[in-house]
N, CA, C and O atoms as CSV, one atom per row, in Angstrom:
chain,resi,resn,atom,element,x,y,z
A,1,UNK,N,N,-30.038,-31.941,-35.406
A,1,UNK,CA,C,-29.892,-31.312,-34.293
A,1,UNK,C,C,-30.329,-29.988,-34.395
A,1,UNK,O,O,-29.832,-29.298,-35.285
A,2,UNK,N,N,-31.357,-29.396,-33.477
A,2,UNK,CA,C,-31.901,-28.166,-33.368
A,2,UNK,C,C,-30.873,-27.246,-33.314
A,2,UNK,O,O,-29.815,-27.478,-32.729
A,3,UNK,N,N,-31.149,-26.102,-33.955
A,3,UNK,CA,C,-30.424,-24.983,-33.963
A,3,UNK,C,C,-30.004,-24.232,-32.754
A,3,UNK,O,O,-28.905,-23.698,-32.601
A,4,UNK,N,N,-30.970,-24.245,-31.931
A,4,UNK,CA,C,-30.663,-23.919,-30.381
A,4,UNK,C,C,-29.646,-24.574,-29.673
A,4,UNK,O,O,-28.836,-24.018,-28.932
A,5,UNK,N,N,-29.714,-25.821,-29.932
A,5,UNK,CA,C,-28.551,-26.809,-29.094
A,5,UNK,C,C,-27.334,-26.524,-29.680
A,5,UNK,O,O,-26.377,-26.464,-28.908
A,6,UNK,N,N,-27.114,-26.315,-30.971
A,6,UNK,CA,C,-26.012,-26.089,-31.828
A,6,UNK,C,C,-25.267,-24.856,-31.310
A,6,UNK,O,O,-24.053,-24.804,-31.108
A,7,UNK,N,N,-26.191,-23.827,-31.115
A,7,UNK,CA,C,-25.638,-22.470,-30.665
A,7,UNK,C,C,-24.954,-22.549,-29.309
A,7,UNK,O,O,-23.875,-22.014,-29.054
A,8,UNK,N,N,-25.671,-23.255,-28.479
A,8,UNK,CA,C,-25.459,-23.496,-27.025
A,8,UNK,C,C,-24.035,-24.094,-26.819
A,8,UNK,O,O,-23.146,-23.632,-26.103
A,9,UNK,N,N,-23.998,-25.234,-27.603
A,9,UNK,CA,C,-22.777,-26.013,-27.471
A,9,UNK,C,C,-21.583,-25.069,-28.036
A,9,UNK,O,O,-20.505,-24.954,-27.452
A,10,UNK,N,N,-21.849,-24.536,-29.009
A,10,UNK,CA,C,-20.732,-23.685,-29.805
A,10,UNK,C,C,-20.224,-22.431,-28.763
A,10,UNK,O,O,-19.054,-22.141,-28.511
A,11,UNK,N,N,-21.292,-21.862,-28.303
A,11,UNK,CA,C,-21.082,-20.758,-27.178
A,11,UNK,C,C,-20.160,-21.354,-25.929
A,11,UNK,O,O,-19.229,-20.696,-25.464
A,12,UNK,N,N,-20.489,-22.556,-25.480
A,12,UNK,CA,C,-19.909,-23.041,-24.226
A,12,UNK,C,C,-18.565,-23.367,-24.697
A,12,UNK,O,O,-17.617,-23.005,-24.001
A,13,UNK,N,N,-18.334,-24.065,-25.890
A,13,UNK,CA,C,-16.957,-24.284,-26.396
A,13,UNK,C,C,-16.119,-23.246,-26.560
A,13,UNK,O,O,-14.948,-23.281,-26.184
A,14,UNK,N,N,-16.758,-22.074,-27.237
A,14,UNK,CA,C,-15.975,-20.966,-27.206
A,14,UNK,C,C,-15.504,-20.322,-25.887
A,14,UNK,O,O,-14.354,-19.905,-25.754
A,15,UNK,N,N,-16.522,-20.252,-24.828
A,15,UNK,CA,C,-16.254,-19.650,-23.641
A,15,UNK,C,C,-14.964,-20.580,-22.934
A,15,UNK,O,O,-14.061,-20.041,-22.293
A,16,UNK,N,N,-15.035,-21.839,-23.133
A,16,UNK,CA,C,-13.965,-22.549,-22.534
A,16,UNK,C,C,-12.624,-22.385,-23.153
A,16,UNK,O,O,-11.624,-22.454,-22.438
A,17,UNK,N,N,-12.524,-22.156,-24.526
A,17,UNK,CA,C,-11.392,-21.958,-25.321
A,17,UNK,C,C,-10.903,-20.489,-24.922
A,17,UNK,O,O,-9.708,-20.337,-24.670
A,18,UNK,N,N,-11.722,-19.471,-24.858
A,18,UNK,CA,C,-11.094,-18.186,-24.377
A,18,UNK,C,C,-10.672,-18.108,-23.045
A,18,UNK,O,O,-9.664,-17.456,-22.774
A,19,UNK,N,N,-11.325,-18.701,-22.158
A,19,UNK,CA,C,-10.970,-18.754,-20.562
A,19,UNK,C,C,-9.655,-19.674,-20.660
A,19,UNK,O,O,-8.772,-19.251,-19.914
A,20,UNK,N,N,-9.334,-20.697,-21.307
A,20,UNK,CA,C,-8.077,-21.265,-21.468
A,20,UNK,C,C,-6.961,-20.370,-21.900
A,20,UNK,O,O,-5.862,-20.383,-21.344
A,21,UNK,N,N,-7.266,-19.596,-22.897
A,21,UNK,CA,C,-6.256,-18.739,-23.491
A,21,UNK,C,C,-5.984,-17.673,-22.443
A,21,UNK,O,O,-4.802,-17.433,-22.201
A,22,UNK,N,N,-6.960,-16.981,-21.769
A,22,UNK,CA,C,-6.551,-16.031,-20.811
A,22,UNK,C,C,-5.910,-16.575,-19.496
A,22,UNK,O,O,-5.233,-15.820,-18.798
A,23,UNK,N,N,-6.079,-17.643,-19.215
A,23,UNK,CA,C,-5.358,-18.509,-18.161
A,23,UNK,C,C,-3.919,-18.801,-18.621
A,23,UNK,O,O,-2.965,-18.653,-17.857
A,24,UNK,N,N,-3.802,-19.180,-19.766
A,24,UNK,CA,C,-2.332,-19.282,-20.329
A,24,UNK,C,C,-1.492,-18.015,-20.314
A,24,UNK,O,O,-0.314,-17.972,-19.959
A,25,UNK,N,N,-2.165,-17.070,-20.704
A,25,UNK,CA,C,-1.614,-15.712,-20.849
A,25,UNK,C,C,-1.124,-15.222,-19.527
A,25,UNK,O,O,-0.123,-14.516,-19.397
A,26,UNK,N,N,-1.913,-15.651,-18.524
A,26,UNK,CA,C,-1.797,-14.863,-17.136
A,26,UNK,C,C,-0.479,-15.721,-16.646
A,26,UNK,O,O,0.304,-15.148,-15.888
A,27,UNK,N,N,-0.251,-16.851,-16.985
A,27,UNK,CA,C,1.116,-17.392,-16.480
A,27,UNK,C,C,2.229,-17.384,-17.464
A,27,UNK,O,O,3.379,-17.680,-17.138
A,28,UNK,N,N,1.886,-17.048,-18.661
A,28,UNK,CA,C,3.149,-16.735,-19.599
A,28,UNK,C,C,3.588,-15.235,-19.598
A,28,UNK,O,O,4.714,-14.970,-20.020
A,29,UNK,N,N,2.819,-14.297,-19.175
A,29,UNK,CA,C,3.284,-12.954,-18.949
A,29,UNK,C,C,3.805,-12.707,-17.652
A,29,UNK,O,O,3.190,-12.953,-16.614
A,30,UNK,N,N,5.021,-12.187,-17.723
A,30,UNK,CA,C,5.842,-11.824,-16.394
A,30,UNK,C,C,5.375,-10.746,-15.655
A,30,UNK,O,O,5.005,-9.815,-16.371
A,31,UNK,N,N,5.268,-10.558,-14.447
A,31,UNK,CA,C,4.650,-9.439,-13.720
A,31,UNK,C,C,6.179,-8.630,-13.471
A,31,UNK,O,O,7.204,-9.121,-12.998
A,32,UNK,N,N,5.977,-7.393,-13.902
A,32,UNK,CA,C,7.149,-6.463,-13.692
A,32,UNK,C,C,7.138,-5.913,-12.431
A,32,UNK,O,O,6.128,-5.388,-11.963
A,33,UNK,N,N,8.269,-5.999,-11.800
A,33,UNK,CA,C,8.570,-5.540,-10.497
A,33,UNK,C,C,9.368,-4.323,-10.439
A,33,UNK,O,O,10.524,-4.306,-10.862
A,34,UNK,N,N,8.677,-3.089,-9.822
A,34,UNK,CA,C,9.512,-1.803,-10.045
A,34,UNK,C,C,10.445,-1.720,-8.762
A,34,UNK,O,O,10.040,-1.810,-7.603
A,35,UNK,N,N,11.668,-1.546,-9.132
A,35,UNK,CA,C,12.786,-1.531,-8.127
A,35,UNK,C,C,12.903,0.002,-7.845
A,35,UNK,O,O,12.697,0.880,-8.683
A,36,UNK,N,N,13.283,0.204,-6.473
A,36,UNK,CA,C,13.455,1.682,-6.267
A,36,UNK,C,C,14.797,2.065,-6.792
A,36,UNK,O,O,15.803,1.395,-6.557
A,37,UNK,N,N,14.796,3.198,-7.534
A,37,UNK,CA,C,16.215,3.616,-7.883
A,37,UNK,C,C,16.836,4.546,-6.900
A,37,UNK,O,O,16.240,5.506,-6.411
A,38,UNK,N,N,18.309,4.143,-6.583
A,38,UNK,CA,C,18.855,4.727,-5.523
A,38,UNK,C,C,19.813,5.981,-6.321
A,38,UNK,O,O,20.793,5.708,-7.014
A,39,UNK,N,N,19.375,7.221,-6.100
A,39,UNK,CA,C,20.175,8.564,-6.672
A,39,UNK,C,C,21.292,8.914,-5.612
A,39,UNK,O,O,20.971,9.279,-4.481
A,40,UNK,N,N,22.446,8.809,-5.952
A,40,UNK,CA,C,23.464,9.312,-5.106
A,40,UNK,C,C,23.640,10.946,-5.374
A,40,UNK,O,O,23.458,11.522,-6.446
A,41,UNK,N,N,24.019,11.496,-4.191
A,41,UNK,CA,C,24.129,12.969,-4.012
A,41,UNK,C,C,25.368,13.450,-4.867
A,41,UNK,O,O,26.521,13.026,-4.788
A,42,UNK,N,N,24.888,14.397,-5.672
A,42,UNK,CA,C,26.212,14.857,-6.535
A,42,UNK,C,C,27.341,15.626,-5.767
A,42,UNK,O,O,27.102,16.415,-4.852
A,43,UNK,N,N,28.514,15.341,-6.199
A,43,UNK,CA,C,29.719,15.831,-5.431
A,43,UNK,C,C,30.306,17.117,-6.038
A,43,UNK,O,O,30.500,18.066,-5.278
A,44,UNK,N,N,30.587,17.221,-7.270
A,44,UNK,CA,C,31.159,18.177,-7.751
A,44,UNK,C,C,30.163,19.297,-8.235
A,44,UNK,O,O,28.953,19.090,-8.137
A,45,UNK,N,N,30.627,20.444,-8.741
A,45,UNK,CA,C,29.771,21.550,-9.249
A,45,UNK,C,C,29.256,21.162,-10.538
A,45,UNK,O,O,28.124,21.595,-10.757
A,46,UNK,N,N,29.829,20.394,-11.545
A,46,UNK,CA,C,29.381,19.857,-12.773
A,46,UNK,C,C,28.404,18.892,-12.528
A,46,UNK,O,O,27.426,18.861,-13.275
A,47,UNK,N,N,28.515,17.994,-11.485
A,47,UNK,CA,C,27.548,16.886,-11.241
A,47,UNK,C,C,26.173,17.644,-10.695
A,47,UNK,O,O,25.054,17.289,-11.065
A,48,UNK,N,N,26.384,18.625,-9.859
A,48,UNK,CA,C,25.187,19.281,-9.259
A,48,UNK,C,C,24.163,19.926,-10.595
A,48,UNK,O,O,22.950,19.761,-10.728
A,49,UNK,N,N,25.075,20.670,-11.464
A,49,UNK,CA,C,24.383,21.103,-12.691
A,49,UNK,C,C,23.870,20.099,-13.504
A,49,UNK,O,O,22.709,20.258,-13.881
A,50,UNK,N,N,24.448,19.132,-13.852
A,50,UNK,CA,C,23.906,17.966,-14.601
A,50,UNK,C,C,22.653,17.425,-13.875
A,50,UNK,O,O,21.622,17.368,-14.545
A,51,UNK,N,N,22.623,17.074,-12.754
A,51,UNK,CA,C,21.479,16.779,-11.899
A,51,UNK,C,C,20.344,17.723,-11.963
A,51,UNK,O,O,19.199,17.301,-12.130
A,52,UNK,N,N,20.616,19.023,-11.835
A,52,UNK,CA,C,19.456,19.897,-12.019
A,52,UNK,C,C,18.901,19.941,-13.292
A,52,UNK,O,O,17.698,20.105,-13.496
A,53,UNK,N,N,19.971,19.759,-14.384
A,53,UNK,CA,C,19.264,19.775,-15.699
A,53,UNK,C,C,18.439,18.444,-16.098
A,53,UNK,O,O,17.563,18.497,-16.961
A,54,UNK,N,N,18.748,17.308,-15.457
A,54,UNK,CA,C,18.181,16.175,-15.565
A,54,UNK,C,C,16.837,16.148,-14.928
A,54,UNK,O,O,15.969,15.438,-15.436
A,55,UNK,N,N,16.567,16.894,-13.805
A,55,UNK,CA,C,15.464,16.704,-12.870
A,55,UNK,C,C,14.253,17.717,-13.280
A,55,UNK,O,O,13.123,17.712,-12.792
A,56,UNK,N,N,14.817,18.694,-14.416
A,56,UNK,CA,C,13.736,19.606,-14.759
A,56,UNK,C,C,12.702,18.898,-15.804
A,56,UNK,O,O,11.719,19.514,-16.213
């Protein structure tokens, strides 16, 4: 078999394997959904101070 044909066949097979691998990873890895965090308003003086320290 000529060297050129062997290189072509191996490159096509490598491309198929890598494409299949990335397709499987796309289905296997979950998408992370960012949820909006609800922050309640501080009631007492200590909660206000704590909230002010956390937001710095």
